[in-house]
C-alpha positions in Angstrom: 0.0 0.1 0.0 2.8 2.6 0.9 4.4 1.7 -2.5 1.3 2.7 -4.4 1.0 5.8 -2.4 4.5 7.0 -3.1 3.7 6.3 -6.9 0.5 8.2 -6.7 2.2 11.2 -5.1 5.0 11.2 -7.9 2.3 11.4 -10.7 0.4 14.0 -8.9 3.8 15.9 -8.6 4.4 15.6 -12.3 1.1 16.6 -13.4 1.2 19.7 -11.1 4.6 20.9 -12.2 4.3 20.0 -15.9 3.6 23.0 -18.1 0.7 22.8 -20.3 1.1 22.3 -24.2 2.4 25.8 -25.8 3.8 27.0 -22.5 7.5 27.4 -22.0 9.3 25.1 -19.5 9.0 26.4 -15.9 6.6 26.3 -13.0 2.9 26.0 -13.8 0.4 28.3 -12.2 -0.6 25.5 -9.8 3.1 25.0 -8.7 3.5 28.9 -8.4 0.7 29.1 -6.0 2.2 26.0 -4.2 5.7 27.4 -3.9 4.5 31.0 -2.9 2.3 29.6 0.0 5.1 27.3 1.1 7.7 30.0 1.2 5.3 32.5 2.8 4.6 29.9 5.7 8.3 29.3 6.1 9.0 33.2 6.5 6.2 33.1 9.2 4.5 36.3 7.7 1.3 37.2 9.4 -2.0 35.7 8.6 -3.5 39.0 7.1 -0.5 39.8 5.0 -0.3 36.2 3.8 -3.9 36.3 2.9 -3.7 39.5 0.9 -0.5 38.5 -1.1 -2.0 35.1 -2.1 -5.3 36.8 -3.4 -3.3 39.1 -5.4 -1.0 36.3 -6.8 -4.4 34.4 -7.7 -5.8 37.5 -9.4 -2.6 38.1 -11.4 -2.3 34.7 -12.5 -6.0 34.7 -13.5 -6.4 38.1 -15.2 -3.0 39.6 -15.9 -2.7 39.3 -19.8 0.8 40.6 -19.9 2.0 38.1 -17.1 0.3 35.1 -18.9 2.0 36.1 -22.4 5.3 36.4 -20.4 4.8 32.9 -18.9 3.9 31.2 -22.2 6.7 32.8 -24.0 9.5 32.6 -21.5 8.4 30.5 -18.4 8.6 31.2 -14.7 11.8 29.7 -13.5 11.8 30.7 -10.0 9.3 31.9 -7.2 10.3 34.1 -4.2 8.9 35.9 -1.2 10.4 38.6 0.8 9.7 40.9 3.8 11.6 44.2 4.3 11.3 47.7 5.9 11.3 51.0 4.1 12.4 54.6 4.9 13.3 57.8 3.3 12.1 61.1 2.1 12.4 62.0 -1.6 14.3 58.8 -2.2 12.8 55.6 -0.6 15.2 52.9 0.6 14.3 49.4 1.6 16.1 46.2 2.9 15.1 43.0 3.9 15.4 39.1 3.6 13.6 36.6 1.3 13.4 32.9 0.1 13.6 31.6 -3.5 12.7 28.2 -4.9 14.0 27.4 -8.4 12.2 24.8 -10.7 15.4 22.9 -11.3 17.5 23.8 -8.5 17.6 25.0 -4.7 14.3 25.3 -2.9 13.7 27.9 -0.1 17.3 29.4 -0.5 17.9 32.6 1.4 18.7 35.9 -0.2 18.9 39.7 1.0 17.3 42.6 -0.8 18.0 46.2 -1.0 16.2 48.8 -3.0 15.9 52.4 -4.0 13.3 54.3 -5.7 12.1 58.0 -6.2 9.0 58.7 -4.0 8.1 59.9 -0.6 7.3 58.2 2.9 5.9 59.5 6.1 6.4 57.4 9.1 7.5 53.8 9.5 6.6 51.2 6.7 7.2 47.6 6.0 6.7 45.7 2.8 6.2 42.0 1.8 6.0 40.6 -1.6 5.9 37.5 -4.1 8.2 37.5 -6.8 8.2 35.4 -10.1 11.5 35.2 -12.1 10.5 35.1 -15.8 13.0 33.9 -18.3 15.9 31.4 -18.8 17.3 32.0 -15.2 18.7 29.3 -12.9 20.4 29.9 -9.6 23.7 31.0 -11.0 22.0 33.7 -13.0 19.7 35.1 -10.2 21.0 38.0 -8.3 22.5 41.5 -8.8 21.1 44.8 -9.9 17.4 44.8 -11.3 16.0 48.1 -12.8 12.3 49.0 -13.8 9.2 50.6 -12.1 5.6 50.2 -11.3 3.1 49.1 -13.8 0.4 51.3 -15.2 -3.3 51.3 -14.1 -5.4 48.5 -15.5 -9.0 47.4 -15.2 -8.0 44.9 -12.3 -5.5 47.0 -10.7 -7.8 47.1 -7.4 -6.9 43.5 -7.1 -3.5 43.3 -8.1 -2.1 46.8 -7.5 1.7 47.5 -6.5 3.0 45.5 -9.2 6.7 45.8 -10.1 8.4 45.0 -13.3 12.3 44.8 -13.1 14.8 43.6 -15.6 18.0 42.1 -14.7 21.2 44.2 -15.7 23.1 41.1 -16.8 23.5 40.6 -20.5 24.4 36.9 -20.6 20.8 35.7 -19.7 17.9 38.0 -19.9 15.1 37.6 -17.2 12.6 39.7 -15.5 11.0 39.8 -12.0 7.2 40.3 -11.7 6.6 41.4 -8.0 3.3 41.5 -6.2 3.5 43.6 -2.9 1.6 44.8 -0.2 2.9 47.4 2.6 2.0 48.8 6.0 2.4 52.5 6.7 2.2 55.4 4.1 4.6 54.7 1.2 4.6 56.0 -2.4 6.9 55.6 -5.3 6.7 57.9 -8.4 9.8 57.0 -10.4 12.0 54.4 -11.2 13.2 51.4 -9.0 16.5 49.7 -8.5 16.6 46.6 -6.7 19.8 44.7 -5.6 19.3 40.9 -4.7 22.1 39.0 -3.1 22.0 35.1 -2.9 23.1 33.8 0.6 24.5 30.4 -0.7 
């Protein structure tokens, strides 16, 4: 009985993580959801923040045409979560820690995050996020400087607001970060963002 249970679990895992026909290799939507939930739980992020991020991820995977096109063309090769604090006036700074899982590599691997953007902030603030690495990136390609900014308003922005699109500064293997976030405290960004990600492995 135990042998057949193992076989059944293997089959289920293959079906969940296997991309559908016509989609680039990488995490499926179901696998993205599974990894994001697992990483959020390991980071012990509070229930209210956890719930909000998972709802925004679900809405993005269901309704964001740009994301779905990118997934189909290039695939999602890693999923990460992070928690950080923010501060600054005119130029906003944030720093924190995260965990990342690669489709063909490390799982729940730690990294540190630093970011700068034009904007303003009053009082203390904290930020949490879920990120998707889109493009042919493995654990050796991840990290370094990423540049980009907030996405423009869309019809579904109320459900998936605070969306960041960042592009790797590396030239060898192009990839992008698609980040869904939520924050506590007054925080606003009006310009471009630079994010520095450093693997801790």
